[in-house]
All heavy atoms as an XYZ file, in Angstrom:
664
protein
N      98.402     92.906     88.790
C      99.505     93.746     89.223
C      99.346     95.119     88.566
O      99.144     95.225     87.365
C     100.849     93.122     88.847
C     102.006     94.008     89.231
S     103.673     93.492     88.725
C     103.750     91.788     89.140
N      99.487     96.130     89.365
C      99.454     97.506     88.887
C     100.792     97.831     88.230
O     101.848     97.468     88.750
C      99.223     98.440     90.079
C      99.130     99.924     89.813
C      97.912    100.242     88.954
C      99.032    100.675     91.125
N     100.770     98.493     87.062
C     101.996     98.874     86.366
C     102.051    100.394     86.261
O     101.116    101.018     85.775
C     102.072     98.241     84.956
C     103.321     98.714     84.228
C     102.050     96.722     85.047
N     103.134    100.968     86.747
C     103.381    102.404     86.698
C     104.555    102.657     85.763
O     105.674    102.243     86.045
C     103.740    102.936     88.093
C     102.625    102.870     89.089
C     101.784    104.129     89.076
O     102.315    105.216     88.768
O     100.586    104.004     89.382
N     104.304    103.328     84.640
C     105.354    103.588     83.654
C     105.850    105.024     83.811
O     105.138    105.975     83.500
C     104.813    103.358     82.243
C     105.895    103.428     81.178
O     107.027    103.864     81.481
O     105.604    103.039     80.039
N     107.070    105.166     84.305
C     107.679    106.479     84.532
C     108.965    106.625     83.728
O     109.868    107.361     84.126
C     107.947    106.690     86.028
C     106.693    106.710     86.834
N     105.942    107.837     86.990
C     106.038    105.718     87.487
C     104.876    107.548     87.726
N     104.921    106.264     88.035
N     109.034    105.961     82.594
C     110.243    106.003     81.772
C     110.409    107.325     81.033
O     111.520    107.776     80.827
C     110.262    104.849     80.773
C     110.401    103.491     81.451
C     110.303    102.386     80.470
N     108.900    102.316     80.014
C     108.434    101.378     79.226
N     109.239    100.434     78.771
N     107.178    101.360     78.866
N     109.351    107.946     80.610
C     109.433    109.173     79.803
C     108.945    110.402     80.575
O     108.515    111.381     79.990
C     108.589    109.025     78.528
C     108.972    107.838     77.673
C     110.325    108.018     77.047
C     110.605    106.836     76.129
N     111.984    106.610     75.889
N     109.026    110.368     81.880
C     108.502    111.441     82.711
C     109.509    112.582     82.847
O     110.718    112.370     82.856
C     108.102    110.897     84.100
C     109.303    110.397     84.854
C     107.367    111.928     84.891
N     109.001    113.794     82.933
C     109.831    114.963     83.224
C     109.606    115.308     84.689
O     108.500    115.664     85.086
C     109.407    116.133     82.326
O     110.098    117.290     82.702
N     110.649    115.191     85.494
C     110.476    115.341     86.943
C     111.126    116.615     87.481
O     111.447    116.697     88.655
C     110.985    114.107     87.666
S     112.663    113.661     87.248
N     111.348    117.587     86.650
C     111.844    118.874     87.130
C     113.236    118.843     87.718
O     113.563    119.674     88.554
N     114.061    117.909     87.338
C     115.442    117.887     87.798
C     115.674    117.218     89.137
O     116.792    117.175     89.618
N     114.636    116.713     89.788
C     114.813    116.061     91.079
C     114.177    114.667     91.062
O     113.104    114.465     91.627
C     114.207    116.909     92.187
C     114.578    116.402     93.575
O     115.366    115.441     93.682
O     114.059    116.958     94.552
N     114.822    113.714     90.406
C     114.225    112.383     90.285
C     114.069    111.666     91.624
O     113.156    110.866     91.788
C     115.164    111.628     89.356
C     116.390    112.442     89.231
C     116.069    113.829     89.670
N     114.917    111.951     92.597
C     114.839    111.277     93.894
C     113.499    111.578     94.569
O     112.771    110.669     94.972
C     116.013    111.712     94.774
C     116.096    110.961     96.069
C     116.706    109.726     96.129
C     115.567    111.498     97.228
C     116.785    109.021     97.325
C     115.638    110.808     98.427
C     116.245    109.566     98.475
N     113.170    112.862     94.699
C     111.906    113.236     95.343
C     110.702    112.834     94.508
O     109.651    112.492     95.049
C     111.874    114.727     95.653
C     112.713    115.052     96.864
O     112.790    114.287     97.809
N     113.377    116.188     96.823
N     110.850    112.856     93.202
C     109.773    112.409     92.327
C     109.453    110.943     92.612
O     108.290    110.575     92.793
C     110.164    112.588     90.856
C     109.122    112.062     89.912
C     108.031    112.834     89.556
C     109.218    110.769     89.398
C     107.054    112.345     88.706
C     108.252    110.269     88.548
C     107.168    111.058     88.201
O     106.207    110.556     87.364
N     110.487    110.107     92.675
C     110.272    108.686     92.919
C     109.701    108.439     94.314
O     108.849    107.574     94.496
C     111.567    107.900     92.715
C     111.454    106.390     92.794
C     110.418    105.840     91.817
C     112.805    105.745     92.536
N     110.140    109.200     95.289
C     109.567    109.071     96.636
C     108.066    109.330     96.602
O     107.294    108.617     97.242
C     110.242    110.040     97.614
C     111.539    109.526     98.157
C     112.260    110.460     99.101
C     111.441    111.334     99.973
N     112.232    112.211    100.849
N     107.630    110.338     95.849
C     106.198    110.638     95.779
C     105.434    109.562     95.005
O     104.295    109.239     95.350
C     105.948    112.026     95.193
O     106.290    112.072     93.833
N     106.064    108.980     93.983
C     105.439    107.881     93.246
C     105.188    106.703     94.193
O     104.096    106.126     94.229
C     106.320    107.432     92.058
C     105.870    106.085     91.504
C     106.311    108.484     90.962
N     106.190    106.361     94.983
C     106.054    105.225     95.898
C     105.048    105.517     97.006
O     104.299    104.625     97.427
C     107.415    104.846     96.472
C     108.436    104.346     95.440
C     109.759    104.013     96.116
C     107.906    103.171     94.654
N     105.002    106.742     97.477
C     104.008    107.114     98.491
C     102.599    106.952     97.921
O     101.701    106.442     98.580
C     104.249    108.554     98.954
C     103.422    108.939    100.140
C     103.732    108.051    101.311
C     103.570    108.766    102.606
N     103.806    107.866    103.726
N     102.425    107.387     96.660
C     101.129    107.215     96.006
C     100.751    105.750     95.867
O      99.584    105.374     96.057
N     101.731    104.910     95.547
C     101.465    103.477     95.439
C     101.017    102.891     96.773
O     100.149    102.023     96.814
C     102.707    102.730     94.954
C     103.004    102.787     93.474
C     104.323    102.083     93.173
C     101.879    102.180     92.655
N     101.599    103.386     97.852
C     101.228    102.847     99.164
C      99.760    103.119     99.480
O      99.125    102.359    100.205
C     102.139    103.392    100.262
O     101.818    104.719    100.578
N      99.198    104.188     98.912
C      97.776    104.484     99.109
C      96.894    103.679     98.159
O      95.761    103.345     98.497
C      97.499    105.979     98.916
C      98.044    106.836    100.010
C      99.066    107.731     99.747
C      97.549    106.759    101.306
C      99.585    108.533    100.762
C      98.067    107.550    102.317
C      99.075    108.431    102.047
N      97.399    103.362     96.972
C      96.608    102.653     95.961
C      96.531    101.151     96.188
O      95.523    100.530     95.863
C      97.213    102.874     94.567
C      97.102    104.281     94.054
C      97.749    104.396     92.680
O      97.550    103.545     91.822
N      98.536    105.437     92.485
N      97.598    100.577     96.733
C      97.684     99.123     96.860
C      97.048     98.625     98.139
O      97.106     99.285     99.185
C      99.147     98.677     96.829
C      99.935     98.966     95.558
C     101.407     98.592     95.759
C      99.356     98.237     94.368
N      96.489     97.436     98.068
C      96.022     96.732     99.254
C      97.186     95.915     99.799
O      98.099     95.549     99.046
C      94.872     95.784     98.898
C      93.621     96.540     98.478
O      93.359     97.622     99.038
O      92.906     96.044     97.572
N      97.190     95.598    101.096
C      98.269     94.779    101.644
C      98.428     93.478    100.862
O      97.456     92.803    100.536
C      97.812     94.509    103.080
C      96.957     95.690    103.410
C      96.244     96.024    102.126
N      99.683     93.171    100.498
C     100.004     91.965     99.746
C      99.946     92.146     98.240
O     100.376     91.276     97.496
N      99.427     93.288     97.775
C      99.329     93.540     96.335
C     100.655     94.084     95.804
O     101.357     94.817     96.488
C      98.204     94.537     96.058
C      97.893     94.716     94.600
C      96.736     95.681     94.367
O      96.280     96.364     95.273
N      96.271     95.726     93.136
N     100.984     93.728     94.546
C     102.228     94.139     93.906
C     101.998     95.243     92.887
O     100.912     95.357     92.314
C     102.878     92.961     93.183
C     103.417     91.904     94.116
O     103.483     92.162     95.336
O     103.776     90.823     93.631
N     103.056     96.017     92.662
C     103.069     97.031     91.608
C     104.430     97.000     90.944
O     105.457     96.884     91.607
C     102.799     98.418     92.177
N     104.416     97.116     89.618
C     105.651     97.201     88.855
C     105.864     98.660     88.483
O     104.955     99.330     88.008
C     105.559     96.344     87.591
C     106.826     96.332     86.779
C     106.711     95.444     85.545
O     105.639     95.269     84.993
N     107.830     94.887     85.142
N     107.080     99.153     88.724
C     107.440    100.530     88.403
C     108.537    100.501     87.351
O     109.605     99.932     87.578
C     107.922    101.293     89.664
C     108.262    102.732     89.326
C     106.870    101.236     90.768
N     108.257    101.094     86.196
C     109.205    101.138     85.084
C     109.882    102.498     85.078
O     109.211    103.527     85.071
C     108.480    100.912     83.755
C     107.552     99.696     83.685
C     106.816     99.666     82.356
C     108.323     98.420     83.911
N     111.218    102.503     85.105
C     111.987    103.738     85.202
C     113.051    103.824     84.117
O     113.595    102.810     83.694
C     112.682    103.823     86.567
C     111.804    103.770     87.800
C     112.667    103.658     89.048
C     110.907    104.989     87.870
N     113.357    105.043     83.722
C     114.459    105.304     82.801
C     115.772    105.136     83.570
O     115.967    105.752     84.619
C     114.336    106.725     82.248
C     115.484    107.084     81.336
O     115.555    106.513     80.237
O     116.309    107.933     81.737
N     116.654    104.313     83.062
C     117.908    104.000     83.755
C     118.791    105.229     83.942
O     119.433    105.401     84.972
C     118.656    102.926     82.980
C     119.908    102.431     83.645
C     120.496    101.302     82.785
N     121.597    100.663     83.403
C     121.545     99.843     84.444
N     120.392     99.583     84.993
N     122.627     99.284     84.923
N     118.825    106.095     82.948
C     119.676    107.275     83.024
C     119.194    108.264     84.099
O     119.984    108.826     84.837
C     119.708    107.972     81.659
C     120.659    109.149     81.596
C     120.720    109.754     80.212
O     120.711    108.999     79.224
O     120.765    110.986     80.133
N     117.900    108.437     84.187
C     117.321    109.404     85.127
C     117.282    108.876     86.564
O     117.426    109.632     87.516
C     115.904    109.749     84.672
C     115.364    111.032     85.246
C     114.027    111.369     84.620
C     114.247    111.764     83.174
N     113.035    112.008     82.426
N     117.082    107.576     86.716
C     116.926    106.966     88.044
C     118.019    105.926     88.268
O     117.749    104.743     88.474
C     115.546    106.317     88.170
C     114.408    107.281     88.032
C     113.781    107.462     86.821
C     113.972    108.027     89.114
C     112.722    108.345     86.675
C     112.921    108.919     88.987
C     112.300    109.084     87.767
N     119.258    106.353     88.245
C     120.396    105.427     88.336
C     120.828    105.207     89.785
O     121.954    105.491     90.161
C     121.558    105.956     87.504
O     121.942    107.232     87.980
N     119.919    104.692     90.592
C     120.206    104.438     92.005
C     120.533    102.961     92.227
O     120.182    102.103     91.425
C     119.010    104.832     92.875
C     118.580    106.267     92.687
C     117.327    106.577     92.206
C     119.454    107.311     92.969
C     116.937    107.894     92.023
C     119.077    108.629     92.788
C     117.815    108.909     92.310
O     117.431    110.214     92.127
N     121.143    102.682     93.349
C     121.456    101.296     93.703
C     120.232    100.612     94.301
O     119.254    101.262     94.693
C     122.600    101.263     94.718
O     122.164    101.790     95.951
N     120.311     99.315     94.394
C     119.226     98.530     94.989
C     118.922     99.012     96.414
O     117.760     99.106     96.805
C     119.592     97.048     94.988
C     118.506     96.175     95.558
C     118.896     94.702     95.628
N     117.768     93.932     96.074
C     116.962     93.248     95.280
N     117.181     93.222     93.991
N     115.946     92.577     95.775
N     119.957     99.338     97.172
C     119.759     99.799     98.547
C     118.904    101.060     98.611
O     118.070    101.208     99.514
C     121.104    100.073     99.227
C     121.906     98.808     99.474
O     121.317     97.711     99.451
O     123.123     98.923     99.684
N     119.104    101.971     97.675
C     118.324    103.214     97.648
C     116.863    102.903     97.336
O     115.959    103.415     97.994
C     118.917    104.211     96.633
C     118.009    105.420     96.457
C     120.302    104.655     97.082
N     116.625    102.050     96.343
C     115.250    101.678     96.003
C     114.574    100.974     97.186
O     113.407    101.237     97.491
C     115.209    100.771     94.774
C     115.578    101.462     93.490
C     116.593    100.965     92.701
C     114.911    102.596     93.060
C     116.932    101.579     91.506
C     115.243    103.226     91.869
C     116.260    102.719     91.091
N     115.302    100.099     97.865
C     114.736     99.406     99.026
C     114.395    100.390    100.139
O     113.338    100.295    100.768
C     115.709     98.351     99.549
C     115.782     97.125     98.686
C     116.805     96.111     99.166
O     117.738     96.465     99.918
O     116.675     94.939     98.751
N     115.292    101.346    100.388
C     115.048    102.344    101.432
C     113.855    103.218    101.125
O     113.039    103.508    102.015
N     113.733    103.651     99.881
C     112.574    104.462     99.481
C     111.284    103.675     99.658
O     110.280    104.219    100.122
C     112.690    104.881     98.016
C     113.613    106.003     97.749
S     113.417    106.419     95.998
C     114.797    107.485     95.778
N     111.311    102.423     99.261
C     110.125    101.592     99.417
C     109.758    101.407    100.878
O     108.587    101.506    101.248
N     110.754    101.175    101.699
C     110.509    100.963    103.128
C     109.810    102.166    103.764
O     108.916    102.004    104.597
C     111.829    100.662    103.844
C     111.668    100.399    105.295
N     111.120     99.226    105.772
C     111.966    101.153    106.382
C     111.095     99.276    107.100
N     111.604    100.431    107.485
N     110.207    103.372    103.365
C     109.582    104.586    103.904
C     108.095    104.648    103.576
O     107.316    105.257    104.318
C     110.275    105.834    103.360
C     111.691    106.080    103.862
C     112.318    107.256    103.111
C     111.691    106.344    105.362
N     107.695    104.020    102.477
C     106.286    104.014    102.066
C     105.597    102.686    102.371
O     104.531    102.389    101.833
C     106.183    104.308    100.565
O     106.666    105.593    100.286
N     106.217    101.872    103.216
C     105.686    100.561    103.601
C     105.527     99.631    102.397
O     104.563     98.873    102.294
C     104.367    100.712    104.354
C     104.528    101.438    105.679
C     103.240    101.472    106.423
C     103.278    102.061    107.784
N     104.196    102.990    108.207
N     106.505     99.727    101.478
C     106.556     98.848    100.314
C     107.852     98.051    100.373
O     108.898     98.585    100.737
C     106.526     99.657     99.014
C     105.312    100.544     98.785
C     105.536    101.426     97.564
C     104.052     99.716     98.621
N     107.767     96.789    100.009
C     108.954     95.937    100.000
C     109.374     95.706     98.552
O     108.554     95.310     97.719
C     108.647     94.607    100.672
C     109.844     93.688    100.739
C     109.531     92.421    101.489
C     110.772     91.556    101.562
N     110.513     90.306    102.249
N     110.643     95.948     98.258
C     111.173     95.681     96.925
C     111.310     94.172     96.765
O     112.094     93.530     97.445
C     112.523     96.372     96.727
C     113.171     96.194     95.360
C     112.304     96.794     94.254
C     114.555     96.817     95.337
N     110.531     93.623     95.844
C     110.518     92.178     95.630
C     111.461     91.754     94.513
O     112.028     90.667     94.551
C     109.095     91.705     95.284
C     108.066     92.055     96.335
S     108.442     91.377     97.966
C     108.264     89.637     97.667
N     111.601     92.624     93.510
C     112.374     92.255     92.327
C     112.907     93.522     91.665
O     112.255     94.557     91.667
C     111.448     91.515     91.355
C     112.086     91.000     90.112
C     111.075     90.286     89.218
O     110.153     89.630     89.743
O     111.227     90.400     87.991
N     114.103     93.412     91.120
C     114.673     94.497     90.326
C     115.284     93.873     89.075
O     116.009     92.888     89.164
C     115.706     95.318     91.128
C     116.247     96.477     90.295
C     116.822     94.462     91.640
C     117.061     97.485     91.107
N     114.922     94.418     87.923
C     115.475     93.944     86.661
C     116.113     95.134     85.962
O     115.433     96.105     85.637
C     114.382     93.345     85.783
C     114.917     92.761     84.495
C     113.836     92.135     83.640
O     112.695     91.987     84.095
O     114.152     91.805     82.484
N     117.418     95.054     85.779
C     118.155     96.145     85.150
C     118.385     95.814     83.680
O     119.011     94.820     83.358
C     119.466     96.373     85.877
C     119.248     96.790     87.318
C     120.509     97.208     88.020
O     121.317     97.934     87.407
O     120.679     96.801     89.173
N     117.849     96.661     82.828
C     117.993     96.521     81.379
C     118.874     97.661     80.890
O     119.125     98.614     81.625
C     116.618     96.580     80.720
C     115.677     95.479     81.180
C     114.313     95.631     80.558
C     113.368     94.557     81.058
N     112.014     94.736     80.519
N     119.342     97.614     79.644
C     120.227     98.679     79.154
C     119.629    100.084     79.240
O     120.322    101.027     79.594
C     120.482     98.288     77.695
C     120.286     96.813     77.661
C     119.217     96.514     78.675
N     118.331    100.225     78.971
C     117.709    101.551     78.958
C     116.773    101.803     80.132
O     116.331    102.935     80.328
C     116.919    101.744     77.652
C     117.762    101.633     76.400
C     118.809    102.727     76.294
O     118.531    103.873     76.604
N     120.011    102.368     75.888
N     116.434    100.778     80.887
C     115.450    100.961     81.951
C     115.721    100.057     83.144
O     116.497     99.109     83.065
C     114.036    100.736     81.430
C     113.734     99.302     81.042
C     112.356     99.151     80.421
O     112.134     99.681     79.326
O     111.516     98.502     81.058
N     115.042    100.398     84.217
C     115.057     99.593     85.436
C     113.610     99.273     85.765
O     112.766    100.173     85.819
C     115.699    100.360     86.613
C     117.146    100.709     86.282
C     115.623     99.546     87.897
C     117.805    101.603     87.300
N     113.302     98.008     85.958
C     111.956     97.572     86.312
C     111.980     97.084     87.759
O     112.767     96.199     88.111
C     111.480     96.441     85.402
C     111.383     96.872     83.944
O     111.469     98.081     83.669
O     111.221     95.985     83.081
N     111.119     97.668     88.572
C     111.048     97.332     89.989
C     109.677     96.744     90.293
O     108.669     97.191     89.745
C     111.234     98.590     90.842
C     112.466     99.432     90.563
C     112.363    100.763     91.281
C     113.710     98.695     90.988
N     109.632     95.772     91.178
C     108.365     95.239     91.664
C     108.341     95.443     93.174
O     109.234     94.973     93.885
C     108.181     93.744     91.308
C     106.899     93.208     91.926
C     108.170     93.556     89.803
N     107.323     96.176     93.628
C     107.141     96.443     95.051
C     105.864     95.753     95.513
O     104.901     95.634     94.773
C     106.986     97.948     95.308
C     108.264     98.718     95.191
C     108.580     99.388     94.020
C     109.137     98.804     96.262
C     109.745    100.110     93.916
C     110.304     99.531     96.168
C     110.612    100.193     94.989
N     105.873     95.315     96.772
C     104.681     94.732     97.406
C     104.342     95.554     98.644
O     105.216     95.865     99.446
C     104.948     93.286     97.800
C     103.754     92.616     98.483
C     103.972     91.143     98.662
N     104.011     90.520     97.334
C     104.671     89.398     97.071
N     105.334     88.759     98.006
N     104.669     88.907     95.845
N     103.064     95.872     98.772
C     102.636     96.597     99.975
C     102.670     95.630    101.153
O     102.103     94.543    101.094
C     101.237     97.188     99.816
C     100.834     97.959    101.052
C      99.683     98.859    100.811
C      99.404     99.640    102.079
N      98.330    100.590    101.872
N     103.343     96.055    102.188
C     103.478     95.216    103.371
C     102.182     95.205    104.177
O     101.424     96.175    104.151
C     104.617     95.723    104.245
C     105.962     95.684    103.542
C     107.082     96.296    104.359
O     106.803     97.148    105.227
O     108.242     95.905    104.131
N     101.960     94.121    104.864
C     100.813     94.049    105.777
C     101.119     94.898    106.994
O     102.189     94.810    107.568
C     100.550     92.604    106.194
C     100.123     91.753    105.027
O      99.434     92.211    104.136
N     100.553     90.500    105.020
N     100.186     95.746    107.353
C     100.417     96.625    108.514
C      99.600     96.224    109.693
O      98.683     95.511    109.639
C     100.094     98.091    108.146
O      98.777     98.164    107.624
C     101.099     98.617    107.172
């Protein structure tokens, strides 16, 4: 499983678009059926599950798991078969 750690990233004040680009990059790196874990700072990326699912869908990634911790959010996405 590929692990992307974005907990300490500086995204120029626009975390939404930053995360969209991270997921788009993952869609190019992953093979169909392969998973990636994305580690995020909870304060900077405080979106609901629906938002994470929608962002993933735009990049042909399916949100498989979300784990919310006090300081971070851990997401697992799977590249969908196309």
